[in-house]
C-alpha positions as CSV (number, residue, x, y, z in Angstrom):
1,M,0.2,0.1,-0.4
2,A,1.3,3.4,-1.1
3,H,1.9,6.2,1.4
4,N,-0.3,8.5,1.0
5,M,0.9,12.3,2.2
6,S,-1.6,14.4,4.4
7,Q,-1.9,18.0,3.5
8,R,0.6,19.0,6.6
9,E,3.5,16.5,5.1
10,A,3.0,17.8,1.5
11,T,3.2,21.3,2.9
12,L,6.1,21.2,4.6
13,M,8.0,18.8,2.0
14,N,7.0,21.6,-0.6
15,K,8.8,23.9,1.4
16,L,12.0,22.1,2.1
17,A,12.3,21.3,-1.8
18,A,12.0,25.3,-2.6
19,A,14.2,25.9,0.3
20,D,16.8,23.4,-1.3
21,F,16.4,24.6,-4.7
22,Y,17.3,28.5,-4.0
23,A,20.2,26.7,-1.9
24,L,21.4,24.8,-5.1
25,D,20.5,27.3,-7.3
26,L,22.7,29.7,-5.3
27,K,25.4,27.5,-5.2
28,L,25.4,27.2,-9.0
29,Y,25.9,31.0,-9.3
30,L,28.3,31.0,-6.6
31,N,30.2,28.7,-9.2
32,T,31.0,31.3,-11.9
33,H,30.9,34.4,-9.3
34,P,32.9,32.8,-6.2
35,D,33.7,36.3,-5.0
36,D,30.2,37.8,-4.8
37,E,29.9,38.2,-1.2
38,K,26.0,39.3,-1.1
39,I,25.4,36.2,-2.7
40,L,27.2,33.9,-0.6
41,K,25.4,35.4,2.3
42,L,22.3,34.7,0.5
43,Y,23.2,31.3,0.3
44,R,24.7,30.6,4.0
45,E,21.0,31.4,5.3
46,A,19.6,29.5,2.4
47,V,21.2,26.2,3.5
48,K,20.3,27.5,6.9
49,Q,16.4,27.7,5.7
50,A,16.8,24.6,4.3
51,D,18.1,22.9,7.1
52,A,15.2,24.3,9.4
53,C,12.7,23.0,6.8
54,R,14.2,19.3,6.9
55,S,14.0,19.5,10.8
56,A,10.8,20.7,10.9
57,F,9.7,18.1,8.7
58,E,11.6,15.0,10.3
59,A,10.1,16.4,14.0
60,E,6.9,15.9,12.9
61,F,7.0,12.9,10.6
62,Y,10.2,10.8,9.3
63,P,13.2,11.0,8.6
64,L,14.8,12.3,5.3
65,R,18.0,10.9,5.7
66,A,19.6,7.5,7.0
67,E,21.8,9.3,9.8
68,N,18.5,11.0,11.2
69,A,17.1,7.7,11.9
70,G,17.2,6.1,15.2
71,K,16.7,9.2,17.1
72,D,14.4,8.3,19.4
73,G,15.6,5.2,20.3
74,E,14.1,3.1,17.4
75,W,15.3,2.5,13.5
76,D,12.3,4.6,11.5
77,W,14.5,5.1,8.4
78,L,12.1,2.3,6.7
79,C,8.5,5.2,7.2
80,G,7.7,7.4,4.8
81,Q,6.0,8.1,1.8
82,W,8.6,5.7,-0.6
83,I,7.6,2.5,1.3
84,L,4.8,0.4,-0.8
């Protein structure tokens, strides 16, 4: 049985996807403009925002990376939308 996301789960996942995309886009720009201090500051802020989104999602639902599984004493890595 496929995992159906709740509205809250989907909203947080979409926020995380947007934050990750923004950080990646800034990183790609920095690859060709490494001396742009304004963008470097934006990139660092974007990474913090993406980390905050990821933490909020994982605190409420399930781990998105294996290294974040098992923090509550049980191996919960196999939870989530990709489990059929």
